[in-house]
DRENKE-300749 format. One record per atom (N, C-alpha, C): x, y, z. Coordinates in steps of 0.001 Angstrom, whole numbers, plus 524288, in hexadecimal, padded with zeros to 5 digits. Layout:
XYZ...
//
This chain:
803637FB75800498003580028800088032A80505800138023C808DA7FCA7804E780DDB7FC83804418107F801A8808B3812A7803C78084681575808F3805B881AB0808508034D81C9780CCE800E0821C280CDE805478260680B6A809B98253880D6E80DAE828A680C2880F408294A8065D80F24824E5803F28100E824D27FE1580B70827FA7FB12806CE827697FD2D80262829F37FA95801B082F8A7FC1B804468318F800108034A836D8801FD8035483B177FE2A8070A83B0A7FA618075F83F687F6CB8027583FD97F3808003083B357F2397FB7B83B8E7EEDF7F68683C177F2447F69783A497F6EB7F1BB83B4D7FA957F0D2841077FB777F524843D07FB857F4DA8495F7FC887F27484C887F80C7F1BC849FB7F3AC7EF3F84C5D7EF387EA0784A1C7ED927E71F848507F12A7E235845F67F0447DEA0849937ED697DBB28474A7E9C67D7F684AC17E6A17D31084B5E7E9877D02784F5C7E8457CB24850577EAF87C6C484DBE7E8527C27B84DC97EA977BE1084B0A7E8547BCA384DB27E30B7BD38853067E2F87BBD5856277DE467BF098545F7D9857C3F1852AD7DAC87C7738515B7D6807C63F84BB57D3EC7C33A848CE7D6DB7C263843A97D5217BF25843377D0017C03D83F6F7CC857BDA283F8B7C76C7B7B783DA07C8697B44683FC57C4F97AEA683E217C5D27AD8B8394F7C2707AA0C835C67C4C97A8AC831047C1EB7A5218325C7BD6E7A64E82FAA7B9027A2EE830837B47379E9882BBA7B4C6799BD82D837B53D795B2829E47B609794D1825B37B15E79724827767ACA779641823B27A85D79B2C820817A7A779F36821097AB047A3FF81E147AA7D7A343818557AA747A03C8167F7AE7779F19810E67AF7279C9680E3C7AAEA799A98110A7A7D8796E380E857A37679A1480E6479E8E79EFB8104479E8D7A1EB8109579A277A47980B20798857A5438083F79CEF7A8368030A79BF57AD5C8036879F187B06B7FF4F79EAC7B5597FEF57A1727B9A9801A279DF07BCBE8059E7A03C7C0FD8079C79E047C59F8047179F3A7C8C68035079B4A7CD5A8000179C137D2678032379B787D5A88037C79F9F7DA388068279F847DF62802DE79F147E2178034F79B3C7E6AF80003799FA7EB848020079D0E7EEA27FED079E947F32E800107A1C27F77D8030379E2A7F7B1801707992A7FB73803D8795CA8002F80054794EA80469802CA792EA8090B7FFB67914580CAE7FE55795B780C55800C979A26810477FFE779E6C80D707FE5E7A35D80F9B7FAE47A63F80D147F88F7AAC980C637FD337AEFF80FC5800A57AF2D80F2B804F77B31B80A608086A7B2188081E807CC7AD508038E80B097ABE47FE6C808AB7AEF57FF54804567B14B7FAF18018C7B4127F8D1805587B8117FBF1807CA7BB677FA3680B077BF597F755810157BD417F967811FF7B8F47F6FD816647B67C7F17F814F27B3D87F15C8103F7B1BC7EC3880E9B7AF9A7E80A80E4D7B3EC7E9B680C437B8287E5E180C027BCD47E43C8115A7BE877E7FB815397BE217E6AD81A867C0027E24081C7D7BC077E2F881C2E7B7447DEE981E117B34C7D9A681ACE7B42D7DA62815CA7B5447D5A6812AA7B59C7D27E814507BA857D547815437BECA7D295816EA7C3AD7CFC681C767C2BA7D23981FBE7BFCA7CFBE824DE7BEBF7CAE0823D47BBF17CAF0820687B81B7C63581EEC7B5337C1EE81CFC7B86C7C380819357BC467BF9F816F07BFB77BD4F81B287C32F7C07281EC67C4E97BE97823157C83A7BA25826C87C5727B9D28268C7C0847B5CE8297E7BE297B151825D07BC197B19A820D87BD937AD0A81D217BC907ADD8818D17B8BD7B275818C07B6477B32E814867B25F7B4DB80F4B7B4C97B2E380B187B18A7B516805FB7B2D97B9AA805B07AFD47BE26804047B28B7C372804137B0097C6147FEF47B1097C8907FD0D7AD067CC447F8297AD4D7D1EC7F9BE7AB817D59D7F8877AEBD7DB287F9B37AD2E7DD337F46C7AA867DF567F5227A5D77E0537F10A7A2B97E64E7F0687A21C7E8737EBD97A3387EE0E7EB077A21F7EECF7E94779C697F0097ED01799387F0C47EC46793887F6357EA43792547F6D57E83378DAD7FC287E6F678BB67FF997EBA578B73804967EB4478C9A808237EF8F78C6B809D37F0F7786C4806287F21E7838F806EB7F35877E24803A27F84277C9F805FF7FC1C77B52802E38011F779C47FEFA8000677534800FA7FD177718D7FD577FBB976CF97F8607F93476F067F8E67F54E772A27F42A7F2717745B7F0E47F5A5777867F31B7F8BB77B6C7EFDD7FBCE77EC17ED498005377BDE7EFE88025D777C67ED20806917750A7E8DA8041B771557E9CF7FF7B76F477E5E87FD0876C4F7E1197FB9A76FDE7E1F27FAC0774C07DDC17F98F7786F7DA217FE33779E67DC0A80309778357D8ED807B1779317D537808267745B7D2008042C7738A7CEDF8044C76F7F7CA39807F5770287C82A809F976BBC7C36C80D6676BB77BE978099A76C6D7BC16809E2770967B79D806C1771CC7B33080A20773C47AE6880817773807AA0380B09775467A982809BE77B957A76D80D6977E387A66B80C89783CC7A2D7807BC784807A391804DA788927A0E88006778A1E7A1457FBEC786767A5147FC21782E17A5C17F7CA77F437ABEC7F65977F477ADE17F4BF783D57B3877F38C784247B4F27EED6780FB7B9BF7EF3577EE37BBCF7EA8177BF27C05D7E81B77F507C15E7E33877E887C5BD7E0ED7816D7CAF37E3B0780907CE117E49B7845D7D2E97E779784337D2E47ECC8782C97CE317EF55782B07CE287F4DE781477CFE07F84A786557D2D27FC41785627D45A7FFE9789AD7D21280543788A67D1318081278CF77CF5280DA778C567D3928119878D787D7388104C7907A7DB9D813B47922E7E0BC810A97934B7E4F5812B3791587EA37810DD793087EDC6815177942D7F1BE81435796DE7F5518182E7989E7FADB816CF796107FD5B81B27794198024981A4A7914D8063F81E997926C80AF781EAF7906780E6782293790D380EF8824F678BA580FBB82A4D78BB380FB982D7C786A4813D282BE9782AB818C882B867847181CFF82A35780E181C878254077E5B81B78821427817D81ADC81BA377F808168281B8077BD98122781E1677D3780D5381DF1779F280E5F820927743981137825177746E812A88277F76FAF815E88244076C30819E68218676E6D81D2881E3E76B4181A1F819B3768CF816AD8176C76C068135E813B7769B580FF5814C87655380D4281996765D4809F181B317622180CCF81D1875CDC811D181E7075D34814E582071758CD818D281BEC7572A818078173C7587181B2F812E9756C5820E6813C47586B821468150875DAD82683815EC760458290081AC175D788261281E9275C57827CE823A975A4882912823B775474827AF81F5D7517A828C281F7774BC3825178224A74922820928233C74B1481C128267A7487F81B3282B1E74B2C81A7482FB8748B48193C834B474B4B813288352974B618112D837D074F3180BA0838A474FB18091783AFB74AC280C0A83E5774806809F3840D5743158096583C6A73F1780D08838D273EDA80C9D8348C73B1880817830BF73C2A8075082FD8741518034582C2E742A07FDBD82EB1741707FD518338C742ED7F89B8363B741A57F7488367973BB37FB348370C738A57FA8583762733117F892831FE730FF7FB3882DE0733257F9F0828CD731287F40582745732FA7F2B8828E9737937ED208284B739237E91982B217360E7EAA482FE3734A07E6D9832F77318A7E6388307E72C127EAD682E92729EB7EAA782C4F724987E7958272C724D47E7D582410729027E50D81F3B729787DF1D8209372A4C7DDD68246472D2C7D85E8260072E297D62D827D9728B97D91982B15725B87D6D882CCE720BE7D6268288B71CAD7DA15824D571CF77D99A82079719AD7D4B281CBB71A867D3CF81C0E71FED7CF63818E3721787CA7281B7871FCF7CA48820DC720887C561823C271F2C7C49A823527193E7C876823DF716457C81082382710C07C69081E0B70E947C8B081A3B711797C7458149C70FD07C1B1813B4710B87BF8F815E27150C7B9F0814AD7163A7B6AA817A7712427B89781B8C70F5C7B5CB81E9670BFC7B71A81C9D706877BA2E818727062B7BBA18161F700FE7BF88819456FDAF7C2A781C46700B27C68581FD46FDF87CBC481DD26FF3D7CFAD81D706FB987D53381B976FCB97D8788208F6FC637DB13821B8700FC7DEC7825BA701347E43A824646FF277E73E828B26FD3B7EC83827566FB937EFDE82636700877F414823376FFD57F795821A9704067F97E826A9706D77FA428266B70BEA7FC0382A9570F2D8021082ACD70E5D8043F82F5E70D4B809D382FA770CA780C7F82E30711D48111A82B5B7115D813DD829E371627817B882DED717A78174B82FB571C9281AC6833DB71EB481F28831A472194823C583414721018286D8326B723F9827958344F729D4828248310072D338279E832EC732EA82B8B83730733ED82A2083ACF736F482D6D83F1B738D982CC283FED73EB18304F843067410C82FA9844407468382ABB8469B74795827D78454A74B7C8230A847D374C878239884D4174E9E82070850C374D30821078565074E76820E0857797546081E9F853DF7575781DD88548275CDB8231A8536975FCF826A98512575D4F82BB684FFD75FEA82EF1854FA7607D831D7855E2764D68347785A6C765F68392785B0A761CF839EA85FC37600883E428610375CDF843478602E75F868472785DA675CF284C1B85D0475F9884C898585E7631A847F28559B7642084827850AA7671484AD384C69764A684D1D848C97675F84F9B8446E7650B84BC184169761F184D3A83FDA75D3D849AD83D2E759A284883837AF75B9B8437C835EB75A7C84239830DD75BF0844C882D0B7589D8457A827EA75A688480C823E27571984523823367520783FE4823D97521683D1E822F374D3A83C758273D7499183D1582C7174BF983D0983111748C78378E832FB7479B8336A830A8749E882E24832617488D82C07835EF74D4382C698340A751EF82A888375A7564F82E24835EB75ACD8304C839EC75CFF833C9839BB76198830C3839F4766AB82E76835E47684D82AF18364376CE982D878380B771ED832A4836F9772BC834F1838EE776E38361683E6D77743835AF84141772C2836BB846B87723C8320684A127734982D638475F773DC8285F849F0774D78274484B0377A7D8255384FEC77BB9823F98505E7810681E8884E01781E681C1F84E73786798178F84B9C787DF8134C84DBE7846D81283852D9783E380EB2854CF780C880E76852DA77B38812F7852B5778FE8138F850F07735F812A884B1E772C38148684850776FC813BF8427F776F780DC584151776FB80B03843C477A928057D8430C77AF780295844BB775A98042784918773F0801D884B1276E81802ED846EA76A96807958447276A0780896840B97666B8057283BE9766DB804CE83A0C76B818017D8357976CC17FB64836B676AF27F9EF83B1176C357F46D83C8876ABB7F3C883C36764EA7F7BA83D4E761D97F73C83D0775C247F74F837CF759EB7F9B88345D75C9F7FA5882EE575A4F7F75382AD375D437F48C82C36761897F18D828637648A7ECDF826BC761007EB47821C8760BE7E6BB8204575D697E2198237375ECC7DEF88249875B277DAC08287775BA27D6998275375FA97D60382205760887D20682092764877D403820EA76A077D8E6822E376AC57DB288233476FC37DCA0828CC770D67DD3E82A53776317DEEE82F6D7773C7E20A82F4577C517E5838332E77C897E8618342F781DA7E4B28375A785357E3FF83585789ED7E1F08390D78DCB7E5E983C9D790127E4A083F85794487E8B98431B7961D7ED74840717980D7F1DE84257796697F6D583F8B797DF7F8338415879D607F9FE83D417A0607FB9983E167A5A08009A841107A5EC801C2843797AA8580705846437AB0880B3C842577AC92809A683D847AD9F80D83839787AF51810FC838197AADB8161D838727AC0381A33836EC7A81281CEB8322B7AA6181DF282E447A7168206A829837A8E8823D2827297A49D82841829F77A42182BAB8284B79F3682FE4824907A0ED832928221179D2A836B781E9F79E0583B5B821DF7A08883DAD820127A472842A5822A17A6838468B81E127A79D84B7581F657A73284F9B81BCE7A8E5851C081E407AE7D8522981A557B1EE8537981C1F7B7648581F818BC7B92985AFE81B227BD1285F4C818417BF5F85F60819377C5828629D816D27C8128630D817CD7CDD28666181CAD7CEE78657F81F187D3958690E823627D52386EB6821CC7D4E58701F81D1A7D6A38753081B727D6A18779981B4B7D150874BF819757CDA4876C88195C7C80F876C381EF07C5C587366822357C750873C2827757C5B2878EE82A067C7C287A0B829527CC9187F3A82B697CE35883D28293F7CC0A883D28239A7CC1488875820B87CA4F88997821A77C49D885B4821F57C1748866B822B87BB9D88533828537B9A78845382BB17BD4C882E7831147BBE587E69830FE7B7C987A8182E007B8F78764D82CBF7B5568713E82F6E7B72C870528341F7B4C086B44836377B5DA868148374A7B10286A0C836237AC9B867AA837607A789868D28333C7A37B865708322D79FEC8663782E8D79BC286B05830807985986C238355F798D087083837D8795B9875B88359A7985A87570833E279D5A87A7C832587A02487BAE82CEB79ED587805829CE79C6F878B18246879C1B87DA7822F27991387EAC8258E794D9882F68249979186888758258A7941B8881A828AC7989B88D2B829A379B5488E3F8259979FC388A888226F7A0E988AF281E8C7A52688F0881A517A378892FE819427A68689704815877A4AA895348103D7A6278926B80EFE7AA5D890BE809F87ABF288C5E807EC7A84E88B97802B57A8628878C8006B7A567882408007C7A87887EA6802DF7A652879A5803327A915875EE7FF607A6F9873947FCBE7AAA486EE67F8FA7A92786A0F7FB697A966866AE7FB077A55A861CE7FD907A4A385D587F9A27A528859807FA967A7A2854E47F7077A82E84FF67FA5D7A58384E5C7F8697A14E84A267FAF679E01845E77F75679C9D841A57F9FC79A8C83D857F6F27983483ED67F54C7925F83C8F7F15B7909F83DB67EFFB78B2683C0A7F3F878719837F77F6DD7885D836627FB0A7855D839EA7FF56784DC83C8C800FA7892183FF68055F7893C844FF8038E78671846987FE77786EE84ADB7FC617844084AA07FC5277E42845B17FC0D77C358452E7FB8A7768E842D58007D7743D840B0804577771883E8C808E0775548423C80CD677346840D980FC076F2E844138142076CEA844A98185177125841D0818487755A841BA81C58779688443281A4377E8F846F0815EE77E3784929813B5782B984F2381318782338512180E47782138567F80D28781CD8591E80FFB77CAE8561280FC47787A857F281204773A4859468179A77419855DD81A63776E48568681FF67772485B128218977AAA85C6C81E0877EC6860D881ECA78211865EC81EBD77EBC865CB81B4277AD486A2C81A827776286AC281F54773488666F820DF7710C866E8824FF76D2D8676082A7E76F7F864BC82B5C7742C864FF8305E775D9869A38310077A58869E882D4C77DCF86D9182DC8781FF8727682A207811E87318827F177C9D877D98251777AFF878F28214377F4A8753981EA878141875E581A89785088739E8154D78332875FC81138783228741B80C46781A2872FD808DE7869286E50807267874786CA98039678B5A86E487FE11789ED871767FBD078D048735A7F65578B7B8709D7F27278EEE86E097EE5778BDD86B787EA5F78EB08683C7EB7B792FB8643B7EED17927B860B57F019796BB85DB47EB5F798D685C3C7EBCF79DA6858AB7E7E27A06D8532C7E9BB79F308500F7E63979CA584B0A7E7BE79AE7847157E57B79F1F843E07E8B57A15D8408F7E7717A59F83BE17EAC97A536837437E8937A4CF8324D7EBB97A46C82FDE7ED267A99A8324F7EBAA7ADEC830137EC6F7B2E9832F77F0FF7B5958306D7F54E7B65A833A27FA327B89F835517F9367BE60832617F62C7C140834347F4F97C6BF838F87F1D97C69E839987EE277C2A783E8C7EAF77C265842E27EE8F7C069841D77F24F7BCFD846067F5A07BB26847A57F8DE7BFBB844517FAD27C3288458F7FDDE7C7BC849187FAB57CB58847D37F5747CC1784B097F2377CF8D850A17F1417CCEC850CF7F1157C7D7856137F0607C53A859387F5247C63B8570A7F9E77C635859EF7FECF7C75685BA47FF187CCE9858397FD717D0578594F7FDDE7D60785D967F9F77D76D85D837F5967D4D6861B07F1857D606866BF7F22B7D25A866E67F6077CF3086B307F75E7CBBF86BDB7F30A7C792867DE7EFCC7C6A6868147EC407C23F867DB7EF2D7BD2C865757F3737BD2F865497F6EF7B8DF866A57FCA07BB06869527FFDC7B7C886AF1804F37B9D0866FF809227B79486481808117B379860D380BBD7B16585C098087E7AF988573B80A7A7B13685248807877AFC584E7380B737ADB984B0F8094C7AA868467980C1E7A8C8841C480C2E7AC3283F9B810777AD9383AF8810CA7B0778373E815007ADFD8329C815777B01082F5F819CE7AEB182FE581E577B28E82F90822E67B0B5830D7827847B43582D848280F7B8C88283F826057B8B0824F3826597BCEE825A8821967C0AE828E281E5B7BFAA829C28199F7C35E82BCC81B1E7C89D8287F81A5A7CCDC829EF81C087D24382F2F819837D3B9831138156F7D16283615813057D32983A668167D7D24A83A5281A667CEC083E6581E0F7CDE783F398216D7D28883B32823A17D49F83B548269D7D9CB83CA8823307DE3B83A4981EC27DEA583AB781B487E30984099819AD7E3CE8431D8189D7DF8184857816C87DFCD84C7C81AEB7DEC784AB781FD57DE6284E30824327DCFA8517C8232B7D88684F4C821007D438851FE8205B7CF6C852F0825587CCB6856DB8259F7C9A0857F282A767C668855968299D7C0EA8525F82CF47BF0F850B882C697B98A8544E82F567B6288566D82C947B21385A4182F177AEB685776832D77AB75859B8837B77AB4A857B383BD27A7F98583383A7D7A216854CA83CA779F6D8543A83BEA799BD854AB8411C796FF8593484374796A28596B8491379457857D1849A778ECD8582B8453078B6285693845567862E850CF843F27854284DF784307789938482F841A1789B38475883D33785F4849E383909786BB8494D8348B783928449F8310B784B98427A831D8789D583E3E82E6678B638390C8311278A168358A82E12788648300282FBA786C182D468326D78B1E82A4A8367B789F18260F8382578DEA8225C833D478E6F820E6832B47936281D2682E7C7943A8190B83083798058155C833C0795C681100835C97987780CDA831A27992A80A8A8312879DAF8068D82D5079DCF8014182F5B79BE17FF3882C12798397FA3D82DC6795797F660829B0794E07F14F82AF1795847ECC58275F794AA7EB478277C78F187EA1C822BA78CAD7E837822927875B7E2E081FB0787CE7DEE382215785417D98A8202F785807D68982014780BB7D28481CD97809E7CF0681CBE77C0B7CC29821F977BB47CAFC82419777027C8B582908776577C32582920778937C0888248D778B17BB0C824CC77A6D7BA8B823847801C7BECC8247C783187BE5582433788FE7BA9A8288A78B077B7428271078ECD7B3C182B11790CE7B6AE83038793397B42483436792D97B6AF83963794CE7B7C38391F79ABE7B4AC836D879D997B5B6836807A3447BA86832EF7A4787BBA882F067A11B7BFFF82BB57A19C7C50782F067A02B7C481831DD79C287C8D78356B79A947CA6B838DA79F007C67F83B707A1237C76983F6B7A5317CA2F83C857A9F57C843837D47AB347CAD2835277AFA77D0BD834027AE767D1688324A7A9927D70D830EA7A87A7DA778362B7A86C7D82483A6E7A63D7DB4483F077A5F47DC54841677AB3F7D8788404F7AF087D8D5842617B4227DDCB83FCF7B6F37DE7983A877B6267E30A837A97B80B7E81D83A1B7B54D7E82383B107B0997ECBD83C7B7ADDC7EE8E841F37AFB07EABC845037B16B7EBC184AC67B30D7EEFE84AAC7B8077EE948469D7BB397F1C98464B7BFF17F620842207BFEE7F64683F437BBD87FA2283B1C7BBBC7FFA483D3E7B9DB8028883F2F7BD2C807F6841227BBEC80BA583CD77BD1C810DD83DCD7BBD6814F0839BE7BCD68152C8383B7C2AA8147B83C1B7C61F8149D83AAE7CBA781045837177CD3780BA9837C17CB43807018346A7CC728088482F4A7CA2880A1A82EF17C56C80B66829D97C2C280F66826987C5D581308829267C7A7817678269E7CA6F8153C824C97CFD581204827E27D22480F9A826577D71B80C22821A67D62D808FE8219F7D1F18051D81D397D0AC808E0818797CFCF80CCC818D17CCF88103A814177CC4C812B38123E7D121813BE816057D53581604814A77D9E5811EA811877DCC980D008131E7DD01808EF810977E020807FA80AD67DE14808AE809CB7D8CB80742805037D6DF80BD88017B7D5A9810FC802D07D750814E47FFAF7D67F8187B7FF507DB6881D297FCFA7DB298208C7FCFB7DF8281F3B7F8687E305821107F8857E7C5820C17F4167EB5A81B3C7F3377EDB1818887F78A7EE3F813897F78F7F14180F697FA887EE0780E2C7F87C7E8FE80AA47FB907E5FA804DD7FA987E7AF801767FE8A7E59A7FBFA7FE077E6447F9907FCF27E0E77F4B37FB0B7E0F77F22B7F95E7DC4A7F1817FE407D8947F1A47FD5B7D36A7F125801997CFA47EC08804CC7D06A7E773801E67D1377E2F2804CC7D1F17E2B5808217D7087E5268061D7DB447E56C809447DFD97E8A580D9F7DF447ECEA80D377DC727F065811C47DBCE7EDB1815E67D8AC7EA858145E7D4DB7E80B817C47D1447E3B481AF37D44C7E0D2818367D7877DCED81AD47DADC7DF6D81EF57DEB37E3FD81D817E0B47E679820F77E47B7E85A825C87E1AB7EAF08251F7DCEE7ED24829C17DA337E89C82D317D8247E44982B057D6D67DFE982E3B7D4E77DD17831637D9827DD4082EE47DE197DB068319D7E28D7DEBF835AA7E4A47E3B6834B47E4077E7758388B7E6527EBCE83A0E7E21E7E9C683CD77DE3F7ED8583E807DA0F7F11C842957DC3E7F6168429D7DA267F9E98469B7DBB67F82784BDB7D9697F96A850227DBB47F80E855517D9A07FCBB857947D6BB
//
């Protein structure tokens, strides 16, 4: 059980009765809303948070453990009529902005402008075909840098869109341009949870290692513990080599963040990959290596929903996003992980009743 002392900072910020959301009397007749966890296990606690907010305004909600594939959970956000659920259909999923943009642009190979043009051409062709008209072939354009990428930013490996050079506003704008038409982004949360490489204070001092830019100057051999995705992504190990001139040799691949934390604490690995909101960084006083060239993607937490979601459901979700900053996200992850976790639904109820101000 979480101690009263641990909860005190949030208890001091209890919301008043006037701030509580109002129940929608028509919500219970809509049917069951299904909330998918998303591509990462840590999204489970966040999925329960949004689900509880929907229950608070009267909806029946089911939290679904979907496959960790963006293609599959985006496909599951099918356009369906109320009260006619289909097997495996989802109404809401939570994702990260940078990863989602890369997925929607084929790992950065396609620009939003190009995707929009292809969709418009396909729509025009379909309309013409239904009218019995054959349109001439659409000219093939050579992909170019998307205009939303910052001038002077390091070019992306593919040359089409440099996702890591985009700020949060531009990233969200690009996603909105390429998201399938039957889906929409609801209000983006202020919570950021990007990939970071961390080390111990001892290694920081011993190797003068405070930044990714220092890696190439370290004389000792450093062992890295990473996820398989980071090891193979254009924005992971490859970018360390091209931007920081450092080659990671024989990394330990492990998908469990708690096990990577243990490796770092035991010095089995000297540098490990974590998410920036992971409470283990603060708990263990790890050093997060600075990224002066901004090589890591912006990873803003965002909810993706079907366009025919009821308005009261949208409002409930947006209400959560308005208070879900990085501090709240880190606290939520602390409540639901570690040596003495509480259940995801209980953590969700607590955080909604006592949001930080």
